[in-house]
Structures are given as structure tokens and as C-alpha cells.
C-alpha positions in Angstrom: -29.2 -74.1 111.6 -27.3 -75.5 114.7 -26.9 -78.7 112.9 -23.7 -79.0 111.0 -25.1 -81.6 108.4 -28.1 -79.7 107.7 -25.9 -76.6 107.1 -23.8 -78.4 104.9 -26.7 -80.0 102.8 -27.9 -76.3 102.6 -24.9 -75.5 101.1 -25.7 -77.5 97.9 -28.3 -75.0 97.4 -26.9 -74.1 94.2 -25.8 -77.6 93.1 -29.8 -78.7 93.6 -30.9 -75.1 91.6 -29.0 -77.1 88.5 -30.6 -80.3 89.1 -33.8 -78.9 89.0 -33.4 -76.9 85.6 -31.9 -80.3 84.4 -35.2 -81.9 85.7 -37.4 -79.3 83.8 -35.6 -79.4 80.6 -35.7 -83.1 80.2 -39.0 -83.4 80.8 -40.0 -80.6 79.2 -39.1 -82.6 75.9 -40.9 -84.9 76.7 -44.2 -83.2 77.3 -43.7 -80.7 74.1 -43.3 -84.3 72.0 -46.0 -86.0 73.4 -48.3 -82.7 72.9 -46.8 -82.6 69.3 -47.9 -86.8 68.3 -51.4 -85.4 70.1 -51.6 -82.5 67.8 -51.3 -85.0 64.6 -53.7 -87.6 66.5 -56.3 -84.7 66.8 -56.2 -83.9 63.4 -56.1 -87.4 61.8 -58.4 -89.3 64.3 -61.1 -87.0 64.3 -64.5 -88.0 65.8 -67.7 -86.5 65.4 -68.8 -88.5 68.4 -66.6 -86.8 70.6 -67.2 -83.4 69.7 -66.5 -81.9 73.0 -62.9 -83.4 73.5 -61.8 -82.7 70.0 -58.9 -80.5 69.9 -59.2 -80.0 66.0 -62.2 -78.6 64.6 -62.3 -80.9 61.4 -60.9 -84.2 60.2 -57.5 -83.5 58.6 -57.2 -79.8 60.1 -53.4 -78.6 60.1 -51.9 -79.3 63.2 -49.8 -76.4 63.2 -52.7 -74.0 63.5 -53.3 -76.2 67.0 -49.5 -75.1 67.9 -49.7 -71.7 66.9 -53.2 -70.4 66.9 -54.4 -71.4 70.2 -53.5 -70.1 73.6 -52.1 -73.4 75.0 -50.1 -74.2 71.6 -48.8 -70.6 71.4 -48.0 -70.1 74.9 -46.1 -73.5 74.4 -44.1 -72.5 71.7 -42.7 -69.4 73.3 -42.2 -71.1 76.6 -39.8 -73.5 74.9 -38.0 -70.7 72.9 -37.6 -69.0 76.3 -36.2 -72.4 78.2 -33.9 -73.2 74.7 -32.7 -69.6 75.5 -31.5 -70.4 79.2 -30.4 -73.6 78.8 -27.5 -72.8 76.3 -26.6 -69.4 77.6 -26.3 -71.2 81.1 -23.3 -73.2 79.9 -20.2 -72.7 81.5 -18.7 -71.4 78.1 -21.3 -69.0 77.5 -20.7 -67.9 81.4 -16.9 -67.2 81.3 -16.8 -65.6 78.0 -20.2 -63.3 77.9 -22.0 -63.1 81.6 -24.5 -60.4 80.3 -25.6 -63.5 78.3 -26.3 -65.5 80.3 -27.5 -63.0 83.2 -30.3 -61.5 80.9 -31.6 -64.6 79.6 -31.9 -66.1 82.8 -34.0 -63.7 84.2 -36.6 -64.7 81.7 -37.8 -66.8 84.0 -40.1 -64.6 85.4 -41.8 -64.3 81.3 -41.8 -68.3 81.5 -43.8 -68.6 84.6 -46.4 -65.7 83.6 -46.7 -67.6 80.6 -46.7 -70.9 82.3 -50.1 -69.5 84.3 -52.1 -68.4 80.7 -50.8 -72.2 79.0 -53.7 -74.2 80.4 -56.2 -71.5 80.0 -57.3 -72.8 76.4 -59.7 -75.2 78.1 -58.0 -78.1 76.2 -57.8 -80.1 79.5 -61.6 -81.6 80.3 -62.9 -83.4 83.0 -66.5 -85.1 83.4 -69.2 -83.8 85.3 -71.4 -86.8 85.3 -69.8 -89.5 86.7 -72.6 -90.8 88.4 -74.7 -90.9 85.3 -72.1 -92.2 83.3 -69.1 -94.1 84.8 -66.2 -95.4 83.1 -66.5 -98.6 81.5 -70.9 -98.5 81.9 -72.9 -100.2 78.8 -75.4 -98.2 77.0 -77.5 -100.7 75.4 -79.2 -98.5 73.1 -76.3 -96.4 71.7 -74.4 -99.9 71.2 -77.9 -101.6 68.9 -78.4 -98.1 67.6 -75.2 -98.4 65.9 -75.2 -102.1 64.7 -72.2 -103.0 67.0 -71.6 -106.4 68.8 -73.9 -107.0 71.6 -71.7 -109.1 74.1 -72.3 -112.6 74.3 -73.6 -112.3 78.0 -76.4 -110.0 76.6 -77.5 -112.3 74.1 -77.7 -115.1 76.4 -79.8 -112.8 78.9 -82.4 -111.9 75.8 -81.9 -114.5 72.9 -85.0 -112.9 70.7 -83.6 -109.4 71.2 -83.6 -107.4 67.8 -82.3 -104.3 66.8 -85.3 -102.5 68.2 -84.6 -100.2 70.9 -84.0 -101.3 74.2 -87.4 -101.3 76.1 -87.4 -98.9 78.9 -89.2 -101.3 80.7 -86.9 -104.1 80.9 -83.8 -104.2 83.1 -80.7 -106.1 83.0 -80.9 -109.1 85.9 -79.1 -107.7 88.9 -76.7 -110.6 89.3 -75.5 -110.4 85.8 -74.3 -106.7 86.3 -72.7 -107.8 89.5 -71.3 -110.9 88.2 -69.8 -109.0 85.4 -68.7 -105.6 87.3 -70.6 -104.1 84.3 -73.0 -100.7 84.8 -75.8 -98.9 82.4 -75.0 -96.0 81.2 -78.5 -93.5 82.4 -76.9 -90.5 79.8 -74.4 -89.6 77.4 -70.9 -88.2 79.1 -70.8 -84.5 79.4 -67.3 -83.1 79.9 -66.4 -79.2 81.2 -63.0 -77.4 80.7 -60.8 -77.6 83.9 -60.4 -74.4 85.8 -56.4 -73.7 85.6 -54.9 -74.6 88.7 -51.4 -73.5 87.5 -51.3 -70.5 89.2 -52.1 -72.1 92.4 -48.8 -74.0 92.4 -46.5 -71.2 90.9 -48.0 -67.5 92.8 -47.0 -68.5 96.6 -43.2 -69.5 95.5 -43.2 -66.1 93.1 -44.7 -64.4 95.7 -41.9 -65.4 98.2 -39.3 -64.8 95.5 -40.8 -61.0 95.0 -40.7 -60.5 99.0 -37.3 -61.5 99.2 -35.7 -59.8 96.3 -37.8 -56.2 97.9 -36.4 -57.1 101.0 -33.0 -57.4 99.4 -33.2 -54.3 97.3 -34.0 -52.1 101.0 -30.9 -53.6 102.5 -28.8 -53.1 99.5 -30.5 -49.5 98.2 -27.9 -47.1 100.1 -24.5 -47.2 98.3 -21.2 -47.9 100.3 -18.0 -45.6 100.8 -15.3 -46.9 99.1 -12.0 -46.1 101.3 -9.5 -47.2 99.2 -8.3 -49.1 96.1 -5.8 -51.1 95.4 -4.2 -52.9 92.6 -2.3 -56.4 93.0 0.2 -58.3 90.5 -1.9 -60.5 88.1 -4.9 -58.6 87.4 -6.1 -58.7 91.0 -8.1 -55.3 92.2 -9.0 -55.3 95.9 -11.6 -52.5 96.7 -12.1 -52.1 100.6 -15.3 -50.4 102.1 -17.5 -49.0 104.5 -21.5 -49.1 105.4 -23.2 -48.4 108.0 -24.4 -51.2 110.3 -22.5 -54.5 108.0 -21.8 -57.1 109.9 -20.3 -60.0 108.6 -18.7 -63.1 109.4 -15.6 -65.5 107.8 -16.0 -67.1 104.7 -19.1 -65.5 103.7 -19.9 -63.6 100.7 -21.5 -60.1 99.2 -23.0 -58.9 95.7 -21.9 -55.7 94.2 -23.4 -53.9 92.1 -22.3 -50.6 90.2 -25.1 -49.2 87.9 -22.2 -47.4 85.9 -21.0 -51.0 85.0 -24.5 -52.4 84.3 -28.0 -51.7 85.4 -29.2 -54.8 86.3 -25.9 -57.0 86.8 -24.7 -58.0 89.8 -21.6 -60.4 91.0 -20.7 -62.4 94.1 -17.2 -61.7 95.6 -15.9 -63.3 98.7 -15.1 -61.3 101.5 -11.3 -61.2 102.3 -11.4 -58.5 105.1 -14.7 -58.9 107.4 -15.7 -55.5 110.2 -14.8 -56.4 113.4 -15.3 -54.4 116.8 -12.4 -52.3 116.2 -12.6 -51.1 112.4 -15.8 -51.3 110.4 -13.7 -51.7 107.1 -14.4 -54.6 105.0 -13.2 -55.8 101.7 -13.1 -57.6 98.3 -10.6 -59.0 95.9 -11.4 -59.5 92.5 -9.6 -60.6 89.5 -10.1 -59.0 85.9 -11.0 -61.9 83.9 -14.2 -60.7 82.5 -16.1 -57.9 80.4 -17.8 -56.5 84.2 -14.5 -56.3 85.9 -12.8 -55.0 83.1 -15.2 -51.9 82.8 -15.7 -52.0 86.8 -11.4 -51.9 87.1 -11.3 -49.2 84.4 -13.8 -46.8 86.6 -12.2 -47.4 90.0 -8.6 -46.9 88.6 -9.3 -44.3 85.8 -6.5 -46.1 83.8 -3.8 -45.9 86.3 -1.4 -48.9 86.7 0.3 -47.8 89.9 0.7 -50.4 92.4 -0.6 -48.4 95.1 -3.7 -47.1 96.8 -5.4 -44.5 94.7 -8.1 -41.8 95.3 -8.4 -41.7 99.2 -11.6 -41.4 100.9 -11.3 -37.6 100.9 -12.1 -37.8 96.8 -14.9 -39.8 97.4 -16.7 -37.9 94.7 -14.8 -39.3 91.6 -15.6 -43.2 92.5 -18.7 -44.5 91.3 -21.6 -45.6 93.3 -21.0 -49.2 94.5 -24.2 -51.3 96.6 -23.5 -54.3 98.2 -26.0 -56.8 99.0 -25.2 -59.3 101.9 -23.5 -60.9 103.4 -24.5 -64.5 102.4 -23.5 -67.9 104.0 -20.9 -70.0 102.3 -19.7 -73.4 103.3 -16.1 -72.1 103.8 -18.1 -70.6 107.5 -17.4 -74.0 109.0 -13.5 -74.2 108.8 -13.4 -72.4 111.9 -15.5 -74.9 113.6 -13.5 -78.2 112.8 -10.6 -78.9 115.3 -8.6 -79.3 112.1 -9.5 -78.0 109.0 -7.6 -78.0 105.3 -7.9 -75.2 103.3 -7.1 -75.6 99.4 -6.7 -72.6 97.6 -6.2 -72.3 93.7 -5.2 -68.8 92.5 -7.3 -66.0 93.5 -9.3 -69.3 94.9 -7.4 -67.9 97.9 -10.0 -65.2 98.6 -12.7 -67.3 100.6 -9.5 -68.3 103.4 -8.3 -64.7 103.5 -10.8 -63.5 106.0 -10.5 -66.4 107.6 -6.4 -65.9 108.3 -7.8 -62.1 109.4 -9.9 -63.3 111.8 -7.1 -65.3 113.5 -4.9 -62.3 113.7 -7.4 -60.4 115.5 -7.5 -63.6 118.2 -8.2 -67.5 117.9 -8.3 -68.6 121.1 -12.5 -67.9 121.1 -12.9 -70.8 118.1 -13.2 -74.6 118.2 -10.1 -74.1 115.4 -6.5 -75.7 116.9 -4.7 -76.6 113.7 -5.1 -75.4 110.4 -3.4 -76.7 106.9 -3.1 -73.9 104.2 -2.2 -75.3 101.0 -2.0 -72.5 98.1 -1.3 -73.6 94.6 -0.5 -70.6 92.1 1.0 -70.9 88.3 3.6 -67.1 89.0 5.4 -66.3 91.8 3.3 -62.7 91.9 0.3 -64.0 92.7 1.9 -64.8 96.4 2.2 -61.6 97.0 -1.7 -61.0 97.1 -1.9 -62.1 100.8 1.6 -62.5 101.8 1.8 -59.9 104.3 -0.9 -61.3 105.8 0.6 -64.8 106.0 3.8 -63.5 107.9 2.1 -61.5 110.2 -0.2 -64.6 111.0 3.0 -66.9 111.4 4.8 -64.3 113.5 2.2 -63.4 116.0 1.5 -68.0 116.1 5.2 -67.8 116.8 5.5 -65.4 119.3 2.4 -67.1 121.3 4.3 -70.2 121.2 1.8 -71.9 118.9 4.0 -72.6 115.9 2.3 -75.9 115.1 -1.3 -73.9 114.9 -1.1 -72.9 111.0 1.0 -75.2 108.6 1.6 -73.4 105.2 2.4 -75.2 101.9 3.0 -72.7 98.8 3.0 -74.3 95.4 4.4 -72.9 92.3 3.2 -74.8 89.5 4.8 -72.8 86.5 8.1 -72.0 86.7 12.0 -71.5 84.6 13.7 -72.0 87.4 13.8 -71.6 91.5 12.0 -68.3 92.2 11.9 -66.1 95.7 8.8 -64.2 97.0 10.6 -60.9 96.3 11.8 -59.0 99.8 13.6 -60.4 103.2 10.0 -60.1 104.9 8.9 -62.6 103.0 11.8 -64.8 104.3 9.6 -67.0 106.5 7.6 -68.0 103.0 10.5 -68.6 101.0 10.8 -71.7 103.0 7.6 -72.8 102.7 7.5 -72.3 98.8 7.6 -75.4 96.6 8.5 -76.1 93.0 5.1 -78.1 91.3 2.1 -79.7 92.4 1.1 -81.1 95.8 0.9 -84.9 96.2 -2.8 -85.0 97.4 -2.6 -88.8 98.3 0.8 -88.2 100.7 -0.9 -85.0 102.3 -4.0 -86.8 103.1 -2.3 -90.0 104.9 0.2 -87.4 106.6 -2.7 -85.0 107.9 -4.5 -88.5 109.0 -1.4 -89.8 110.9 -1.2 -86.4 112.8 -4.8 -86.3 113.7 -6.3 -89.9 114.5 -9.7 -90.6 115.1 -10.4 -87.0 114.2 -13.1 -85.4 111.9 -11.3 -83.1 109.7 -13.2 -80.3 107.5 -11.2 -79.7 103.9 -12.3 -76.9 101.6 -11.6 -76.1 98.7 -11.8 -73.1 96.3 -9.9 -73.6 92.9 -10.2 -75.6 89.7 -12.5 -78.8 89.2 -9.5 -80.8 88.7 -8.5 -80.2 92.0 -12.0 -80.1 93.8 -12.4 -83.7 91.9 -9.2 -85.2 93.7 -9.9 -83.6 96.7 -13.6 -84.6 96.7 -12.0 -88.3 96.0 -9.6 -88.5 98.8 -11.9 -87.2 101.4 -14.3 -90.2 100.6 -11.6 -92.7 100.6 -10.9 -94.8 103.9 -7.6 -94.5 105.9 -6.2 -96.4 108.1 -5.8 -93.5 111.2 -9.3 -93.6 111.8 -9.8 -89.8 110.3 -12.7 -89.0 108.9 -12.6 -85.8 105.9 -16.0 -83.9 105.7 -15.1 -82.4 102.1 -16.8 -78.5 101.4 -16.7 -76.5 98.3 -17.9 -73.2 97.3 -17.8 -72.2 93.3 -19.3 -69.0 92.2 -18.6 -69.9 88.0 
């Protein structure tokens, strides 16, 4: 997609997905409530004159029979149950505490749509087949008089001597009267027929597209990758480096990892922290051990080893579990190299999307539009900065040697500390001078960036806690006196 605004809109696909889910839930509640009222009305207001339209079989029939003993009712009850499980398991608390529950219940959507196609097959919805002979609102004199109903005043004036005898077939209502009063005479009783189900027509197309896409992704990822090394970092962070034939990716993209020995169906997205280039085919991800899937995955890779070194080199590949990689997939962080000025804000392990960008700049920055990068990284403990300390130092030294010290502005914030701390090692001296205690003063930071980049469009990229994201989003939408415009971008896998 060539247009940046269109790309940014497509990056909202997850938000759109959530909005669709909430909309389905809201209207499902209204839909179910209306059917419950209808079931009660069919039972209490049973009318023998409309046998073909009655869902109930007799007056006073138990409404629960309509809900549990008919195809529309039973499928509807099961769909409500499935939707309830999907919605409750999609909450943030369950996704974080037990992702398995969320994953397996969310895949019940296939059952939901199968039931939805069967839902209308019970023949409850009907349409009239003889609209020409019995148009809506027409008048049937024979039926009216036979039932001793009140005759409209207009008919009494036209036929003053009319009695309760059947309406004479050779006597017609004056045409001017019919036209003036917008009334037509019924020539026969209404006839109704069940609707042929059409839900399949609207669902089968998108469902087939989904199945084709899943098949394509399965074929693309059916060959396991070669794990070259596994590195254990401080603060429960694991780095996995891999190789795969014909694998290409751009900085900021992510992949989905699937390890059958951890879970047969479950898979998770992880941002690439190292992308393959023309000179090296290795790519890698950093994952923080925060859930049951990552814990089991770490145990399989490290084999209960706590050493902070690379283990099981490539010649011992047989000891690694099979790992499948699906992707890469696009993300908003790809745009960070397409702005002249970019502000990248990371919180903790949220630095991973920017690691691949920094690695790419290390290989060469002149071919990209980016000319100034503000990099803000906020962590709780000092050890977290060691994940990418070597990369930051190497990139800074390279830019200094190329006489571009202003290309990247690095600011590291330590939010929780008992005192002044330093990143261990003399080789990190350049980062020690960039280390600040506390939290960033976001408003002053935005004003400073706007002042240094007047009348320019600045890309803001955030990957971190929602609290930081909301602050940055609000500041990006606020105006400033320097004519700078901030465009906010965010990616979240939570």
C-alpha cells in the first residue's frame, strides 16, 4: 500500500476486530431479548386464524419448548453460550493469567458460524406468496361481514341496505371510492411460505477466504526453522536466533511462533529484534517469560540451565524442540524509517520492535528517509537495559565515527531505584551519561522535539504500558506553537 494514511488505517485491524466483537455482543443481546418476548407472545396470543404464522402449536404452550425443542431455538441457545464463553475469555485478566483459555474458546467462532447457518433452517421466518391477490392492507368484505365486524362508514354509505348476507359477487365497490380511500379488495386469503435460508450466502464467502488464508499460512510455515542459539538475558528475557530458507523481513515486523511440544494449537506473536540481511540469514526474537506458554518454551530450550550464555550450539540441533515460524506480518513500526524525524518510546520489553530498527541502521542508514531518531526507553530495573546495551553503544559509536552524532538521541529512564546506579561495564560509559532517574516529562519532551523540528511531520511510535500510550496519544493530537505535527502509531499484542 503506497499511501501512508491508508497503511496507518490498516494497522488498526485489531481495534476494528474488537469493535466488531463488541457490536455483535450488543446486538445479540437485543436479538435474544426480542426472541424471548416473541416466544411468550406466540404462546399467550395464539390465534387460529393465522395457523401458518404461529410458532406455537396451541394457546398456552410452554415457551421453553420453542427455545429448546426447535432448530432455531436450540441453535440460538448454543450460540449464546458460545458467544458468552468467547467474550468472557477475551478479557485482559484471563488473557494474561491463562492464555490457553482465551485461545481455545476464541476458536469456537467456527462452531458459532456453523450454528448460525443452521439457525434459520427451522422455517420460522415466512413470507407471503400472493401479494397480488392479497396486497397488504386490503379489505375482505365477505370475511368482515361473516365475522360480524364493523363495516367502514364509507361502505355503509355506498351500500345502505346491505345486510349480513354474503357480499354479492356481481356487485363491486365503486372505483372512485377505492381510489380516493387507497383501499383494495382482497380476492383470496393470504398464503405464506417459509424463507429459504440465506445466511450461508453471507457467511460462506468470508469463511472460505479465511480457510484459504489459513491453508496458505500452514503451507508457508510447515517447515521447522533451524535454531542457531538461545541466550538467557536478565529479567527473565530469552533470545532465540533462527534461520529459515527464503525468509525475508523488514524492520518492525513480527512473526508467530508455534512449538508443538509446548501446545498443539497455541501460537504467539513476537516482534523481530534481528532481521535477515543480504550478508546474514539469521533472524531472532526476544521474549519475556510472563505466562505459561513462555515458561514451558523456556524450559524446553534452556533445559533448566540458568547460565547467561549461549547454550546448545548449532551442532547439537537434535536437542532443540521443533519450532515453526509463520510470517512475517506487518506492523506500524515499519513506518519509523519512513519519517524524516521519528520518536520511539519503549517500556520494558516493549523495546523489541525498535531493536530491529536499530540493527538495520547499524547496517546502513543512508538509504532510508529517517534523518533524526529520538529513542526513549523506560525500565524498572537497571538489568533490563543490558538486553540491548551492546547494540545501542555500537550504533552510537558508528554514528560518531561517521560524523553524525545528532542522528540518534538516546534517553534511558530508570523508574524504580534505591539510589544512583550505573550500567555495569566500562564499555557502556556512553549509555551511563544518558541514564536518568525517574520518569520522562512528556510535555517538555514533545515541546523540545517540536522546537528542534519546526513545521515537520514527526512519527511517534510507542510499545509499552497503556498509561504511557494514552499520554503520548493525547500529546500527539495536541497543537504546538512550532508548526510540528505528530502522528501517533502503536502496536499491542496484549
